[in-house]
C-alpha positions in Angstrom: -54.9 -46.3 -30.5 -58.0 -47.6 -32.4 -57.8 -50.4 -34.7 -59.7 -50.7 -38.0 -61.3 -53.7 -39.3 -58.4 -55.3 -41.2 -60.6 -56.5 -44.2 -61.0 -52.9 -45.3 -57.5 -53.0 -46.6 -57.1 -56.7 -47.6 -56.4 -56.4 -51.3 -55.9 -59.3 -53.7 -58.9 -61.4 -52.7 -60.6 -63.5 -55.5 -64.1 -63.9 -54.2 -66.5 -61.5 -52.4 -70.0 -61.5 -51.1 -72.1 -58.6 -49.7 -75.0 -59.4 -47.4 -77.2 -56.5 -46.3 -79.7 -57.1 -43.4 -82.9 -55.7 -42.1 -83.9 -55.8 -38.5 -86.9 -58.1 -38.2 -90.1 -56.5 -36.9 -90.3 -56.5 -33.1 -86.8 -57.4 -32.7 -84.3 -55.5 -30.7 -81.6 -53.5 -32.6 -79.0 -54.0 -29.9 -79.4 -57.7 -30.2 -78.8 -57.5 -33.9 -75.7 -55.3 -33.5 -74.3 -57.7 -30.8 -74.9 -60.8 -32.7 -73.1 -59.3 -35.8 -70.3 -58.0 -33.6 -69.7 -61.4 -32.2 -69.2 -63.0 -35.7 -65.6 -64.1 -36.3 -63.4 -64.8 -39.3 -62.6 -68.5 -39.8 -59.2 -69.7 -40.7 -58.7 -72.5 -43.2 -55.9 -74.2 -45.0 -57.3 -72.8 -48.2 -57.0 -69.2 -46.8 -59.1 -67.2 -44.4 -62.0 -65.0 -44.9 -62.0 -61.2 -44.3 -65.0 -60.1 -42.6 -66.1 -56.3 -42.6 -69.3 -55.3 -40.7 -71.1 -52.1 -40.9 -74.4 -50.7 -39.5 -76.9 -48.0 -40.5 -75.7 -45.0 -38.8 -78.9 -44.3 -37.1 -78.9 -47.8 -35.7 -75.4 -47.6 -34.4 -76.2 -44.3 -32.8 -79.1 -45.9 -30.9 -76.9 -48.7 -29.3 -73.5 -47.1 -29.0 -72.2 -43.8 -27.9 -68.8 -43.7 -29.8 -70.0 -43.1 -33.4 -69.7 -40.0 -35.5 -72.7 -37.7 -35.0 -72.9 -36.2 -38.5 -73.3 -39.4 -40.5 -76.8 -40.5 -41.8 -78.1 -43.3 -43.8 -79.0 -43.1 -47.6 -82.6 -42.4 -46.7 -83.9 -40.4 -49.7 -83.4 -41.0 -53.5 -80.8 -38.7 -55.0 -82.6 -36.9 -58.0 -80.3 -35.7 -60.6 -80.3 -34.1 -64.1 -82.8 -35.2 -66.7 -84.7 -37.3 -64.1 -81.7 -39.5 -63.3 -82.1 -41.3 -59.9 -79.7 -43.0 -57.4 -82.1 -44.8 -55.4 -82.0 -45.0 -51.6 -82.2 -48.6 -50.4 -80.8 -48.2 -46.9 -80.7 -51.4 -44.8 -79.7 -51.9 -41.1 -76.4 -53.9 -41.4 -74.0 -55.1 -43.9 -71.5 -57.9 -44.0 -68.7 -57.9 -46.7 -66.8 -61.1 -46.9 -63.8 -61.5 -49.0 -61.4 -64.5 -49.5 -59.3 -66.7 -51.7 -62.0 -68.8 -53.1 -65.8 -68.8 -53.2 -66.4 -72.0 -51.2 -65.1 -70.6 -48.1 -67.1 -67.3 -48.7 -70.2 -69.4 -49.1 -69.9 -71.3 -46.0 -69.0 -68.2 -44.0 -72.0 -66.4 -45.3 -74.2 -69.3 -44.8 -73.1 -69.6 -41.1 -73.5 -65.9 -40.6 -77.0 -65.9 -41.9 -77.9 -68.7 -39.6 -76.4 -66.9 -36.6 -78.5 -64.0 -37.3 -81.8 -65.9 -37.9 -84.6 -64.4 -35.8 -83.0 -61.1 -35.6 -82.3 -60.0 -39.2 -83.3 -60.9 -42.7 -81.2 -60.9 -45.8 -82.5 -57.8 -47.9 -79.7 -57.9 -50.6 -77.2 -60.5 -51.5 -74.5 -60.0 -54.2 -71.4 -62.1 -55.1 -68.4 -60.6 -57.1 -65.0 -61.3 -58.3 -62.1 -59.6 -59.9 -61.9 -59.2 -63.7 -58.6 -59.1 -65.7 -56.8 -58.3 -62.3 -57.9 -54.6 -61.9 -60.5 -53.9 -64.5 -64.2 -53.5 -64.2 -66.6 -54.8 -66.8 -66.4 -51.7 -68.9 -62.8 -52.9 -69.7 -61.2 -49.9 -68.0 -59.0 -50.1 -64.9 -60.8 -49.3 -61.7 -59.4 -47.4 -58.8 -56.6 -45.5 -60.6 -56.8 -42.7 -58.1 -56.7 -45.1 -55.1 -54.1 -44.2 -52.4 -51.5 -46.6 -51.6 -52.0 -49.0 -48.6 -49.6 -46.8 -46.8 -51.8 -43.7 -47.3 -55.1 -45.5 -47.4 -55.8 -45.4 -43.5 -55.4 -41.7 -43.5 -58.0 -41.3 -46.2 -60.5 -44.1 -45.1 -60.3 -44.0 -41.3 -61.7 -41.5 -38.8 -58.7 -40.0 -37.0 -57.7 -40.5 -33.3 -59.5 -38.0 -31.0 -62.7 -37.9 -33.1 -65.9 -39.7 -32.3 -65.8 -43.1 -34.2 -62.0 -43.1 -34.3 -60.6 -46.1 -36.3 -64.0 -46.5 -38.0 -65.0 -45.6 -41.5 -68.0 -44.5 -43.6 -68.9 -47.0 -46.3 -70.9 -46.1 -49.3 -72.2 -49.4 -51.0 -74.1 -49.1 -54.3 -74.8 -51.8 -57.0 -74.6 -50.3 -60.5 -75.9 -52.4 -63.5 -74.2 -51.9 -66.9 -76.1 -51.4 -70.2 -73.6 -53.8 -72.0 -75.2 -53.3 -75.4 -75.2 -49.4 -75.3 -71.6 -49.6 -73.8 -70.4 -52.1 -76.3 -71.8 -50.1 -79.2 -69.4 -47.2 -78.6 -65.9 -47.2 -80.2 -63.0 -47.1 -77.9 -62.3 -43.6 -78.5 -65.8 -42.6 -77.4 -65.6 -44.8 -74.4 -62.3 -43.1 -73.4 -64.0 -39.7 -73.7 -66.8 -41.0 -71.4 -64.4 -42.2 -68.8 -61.7 -39.5 -69.2 -58.9 -42.0 -69.4 -57.3 -44.1 -71.9 -58.5 -47.7 -72.0 -55.3 -49.6 -72.2 -53.1 -47.8 -69.6 -55.6 -45.7 -67.6 -53.7 -42.3 -68.5 -55.9 -39.4 -67.7 -56.9 -37.4 -70.7 -55.5 -33.9 -70.8 -58.5 -32.6 -72.6 -61.2 -34.6 -70.9 -64.8 -33.3 -71.0 -66.5 -31.8 -68.0 -69.1 -34.6 -68.1 -66.5 -37.3 -68.1 -66.5 -39.7 -65.3 -63.0 -38.8 -64.1 -64.1 -35.0 -64.2 -67.3 -35.7 -62.3 -65.5 -37.7 -59.5 -62.4 -35.6 -59.2 -60.9 -36.5 -55.8 -58.9 -33.3 -55.8 -62.3 -31.5 -55.5 -64.2 -33.7 -53.2 -61.6 -35.2 -51.1 -59.8 -38.7 -51.3 -61.6 -42.1 -50.7 -60.6 -45.6 -50.7 -62.3 -47.8 -53.2 -62.7 -51.4 -53.1 -64.9 -51.8 -56.2 -65.7 -55.3 -57.6 -67.5 -56.5 -60.8 -70.6 -58.7 -60.3 -73.1 -60.7 -62.2 -73.4 -62.9 -65.2 -72.7 -62.4 -68.9 -76.2 -61.1 -69.6 -76.7 -59.1 -66.3 -73.6 -57.6 -64.7 -72.1 -54.4 -63.4 -70.0 -52.9 -60.5 -70.2 -53.0 -56.8 -69.2 -49.6 -55.7 -67.5 -50.1 -52.4 -66.1 -46.7 -51.1 -64.6 -46.0 -47.7 -64.0 -42.6 -46.3 -63.2 -40.7 -43.0 -66.0 -38.2 -44.0 -69.3 -38.8 -45.4 -69.4 -35.5 -47.1 -66.8 -36.6 -49.6 -68.9 -39.5 -50.7 -72.2 -37.5 -50.8 -70.5 -34.6 -53.0 -69.2 -37.1 -55.4 -72.7 -38.6 -56.0 -74.2 -35.2 -56.3 -71.6 -34.3 -58.9 -72.2 -37.5 -60.8 -76.0 -36.8 -60.8 -75.6 -33.2 -62.0 -77.2 -31.8 -58.8 -74.5 -29.1 -58.3 -74.1 -27.6 -61.8 -76.5 -29.5 -64.1 -73.6 -31.5 -65.8 -74.3 -35.2 -65.4 -71.7 -37.9 -65.5 -71.5 -39.3 -69.0 -71.0 -42.7 -67.6 -74.4 -42.8 -66.1 -75.9 -42.9 -69.7 -74.7 -46.6 -69.9 -74.9 -47.6 -66.2 -77.5 -46.9 -63.4 -77.5 -47.4 -59.6 -79.9 -50.2 -58.4 -79.0 -49.7 -54.7 -77.7 -47.2 -52.3 -76.7 -47.3 -48.7 -74.3 -45.7 -46.1 -72.9 -47.8 -43.2 -70.7 -46.9 -40.3 -67.9 -49.5 -40.1 -66.7 -49.4 -36.4 -63.3 -50.1 -35.1 -62.6 -53.4 -33.7 -62.6 -52.0 -30.2 -66.0 -50.6 -30.6 -67.1 -54.0 -31.9 -65.6 -55.7 -28.7 -67.2 -53.3 -26.4 -70.7 -53.7 -28.0 -70.3 -57.5 -28.0 -69.7 -57.5 -24.2 -72.9 -58.0 -22.1 -71.7 -55.0 -20.1 -71.5 -52.9 -23.4 
């Protein structure tokens, strides 16, 4: 039985950090993967840190023989309707840290960067935190369609008997909000854009085909498990999209729908928010990480 990285499902954490790394020129990819696999979560009296690690699918495929064969990095920009672009900013590895307070996250991130010095460089660093319990910075509840923790593993994890069992495919995107444009819309129009009520997140019966709910309908594309978080400052903020799936095609189909690639209908929410980054990572099982960490791996 394969065991997933536990941080994928560790809800309720108050502080998060996302570190994306590029392999340094001339360095060995296996050495970077092994160094990351060797990182361990600290335990403190203030609460521990959950550490989830993932790798560019092509890099994992080069160093291990137990990953899914049909997963690829976010290697090309996704061009949508009206010139809308979701940029490809694929990196070689990601560390996602979450915990009870930012000081323990800071210390763990600092130590991890030091451990990887000489092998990989930090290409992207973002910190985030929950807003009003479960809302994003649009003011709407985020993740209304998320499965329960009982059902989430069936949605997020590659099943036993398949290559990469116990692992998951992560889509990580940083979306910046146009706060002025969004704030200028009355609540009634915001609800039309999202496709849900703002107060209690009830799906609108007459939602428009360009609404965010309609463009990301998981009944069409397949279920995913989202761990989104707000990031940023009062003047510059947005959403870190953190989506896990047992199949990459669900995530890719959702993005194509949002961009209007499939039918020319673009997600109305993308008029007030845009993606700054985009990367896919394979998140191996704990057994796979232990094997790669071993000198005999």
